[in-house]
C-alpha positions in Angstrom: -0.1 -0.5 0.0 2.6 2.6 0.5 3.9 1.9 -2.9 1.0 3.2 -4.1 1.3 5.9 -2.4 4.6 7.5 -3.4 3.2 6.5 -6.1 0.7 8.6 -6.3 2.5 11.5 -4.3 4.5 11.8 -6.4 3.2 12.0 -10.4 1.1 14.8 -8.1 4.1 16.7 -7.4 5.3 16.6 -10.6 2.0 17.9 -11.6 1.3 20.2 -9.7 5.7 21.2 -10.0 4.5 22.2 -13.5 1.7 24.5 -12.8 3.3 26.6 -10.9 6.6 26.6 -12.5 3.6 27.8 -15.4 2.0 30.2 -12.9 5.3 32.3 -12.5 7.0 31.5 -16.7 5.1 30.9 -19.5 8.4 28.8 -21.7 9.4 27.4 -18.3 6.3 26.0 -18.0 5.6 24.6 -20.9 9.2 22.8 -21.8 8.5 21.5 -18.8 5.1 20.1 -19.3 6.4 18.6 -22.6 8.8 16.6 -21.4 7.9 13.7 -21.3 7.8 13.2 -17.6 4.5 11.3 -17.3 6.0 8.7 -19.1 9.3 8.4 -17.9 7.4 7.7 -14.5 5.5 5.3 -15.9 8.1 3.5 -17.4 10.1 4.0 -14.1 6.8 2.5 -12.2 6.8 -0.8 -14.9 10.7 -1.4 -14.1 10.6 -1.0 -10.6 7.1 -3.3 -10.4 9.1 -5.6 -12.3 6.9 -6.1 -15.9 8.3 -7.7 -18.3 10.8 -5.9 -21.0 7.6 -6.2 -23.8 5.8 -4.5 -21.7 8.3 -1.7 -21.3 9.0 -1.7 -24.3 5.4 -1.7 -25.4 4.1 1.1 -23.8 7.2 3.0 -24.6 5.9 2.4 -28.9 2.7 3.2 -28.1 3.5 6.6 -25.5 4.4 7.0 -29.5 2.2 7.3 -31.4 -0.2 8.2 -28.9 1.6 11.8 -28.4 1.3 12.3 -32.2 -2.8 12.6 -32.1 -2.2 15.6 -29.4 0.4 17.8 -30.9 -2.9 19.3 -32.8 -4.9 20.4 -30.4 -1.6 22.3 -28.9 -1.6 24.1 -31.9 -5.2 25.2 -31.9 -6.1 25.9 -27.8 -4.9 29.2 -28.6 -6.5 30.5 -30.9 -9.7 28.9 -30.2 -9.5 29.9 -26.6 -9.9 34.1 -28.0 -13.2 33.2 -29.3 -15.0 31.1 -27.2 -13.7 30.5 -24.4 -11.8 27.4 -21.9 -14.5 25.4 -21.1 -15.2 25.3 -24.8 -12.2 25.1 -26.0 -11.4 22.8 -23.5 -14.0 20.0 -25.3 -13.2 21.2 -29.0 -9.6 21.2 -28.3 -10.9 17.1 -27.0 -12.7 16.3 -30.1 -10.4 17.9 -32.1 -7.6 14.7 -30.6 -10.0 12.1 -30.4 -10.6 12.7 -34.3 -6.9 12.7 -35.0 -6.4 9.8 -33.2 -8.6 7.7 -35.0 -7.5 9.8 -38.8 -3.9 8.4 -37.4 -5.2 5.2 -36.6 -6.2 5.0 -40.2 -3.4 6.1 -41.5 -1.0 3.6 -39.9 -3.1 0.3 -39.7 -1.8 -0.4 -43.5 2.0 -0.7 -42.0 1.0 -3.1 -39.6 0.7 -0.5 -36.4 -2.9 -1.7 -34.9 -3.4 1.7 -32.7 -7.6 1.2 -32.1 
């Protein structure tokens, strides 16, 4: 049980640090937020929980493919936010990400990459 609490606290601390840094410096907050810290922590937790090499490698592999459809959201959000406000722009960007994900899954399927 203490291992799970440690995981939660460490992961939460990273999110809090990113948001606190972003309050003070947009660029540095964005840079830290763009780092694959959550993925690195997940790989770390999987390794220390003695998951198989295949499971750890698959996590990294699929993370790469699942990051790609999030990129249009980050480009669209600032423009949509200025027009619609926070909540509606967030909903629209979630839809953009979902559509981008489905589109990417269909594009890469002929190459033997099954994301769905």
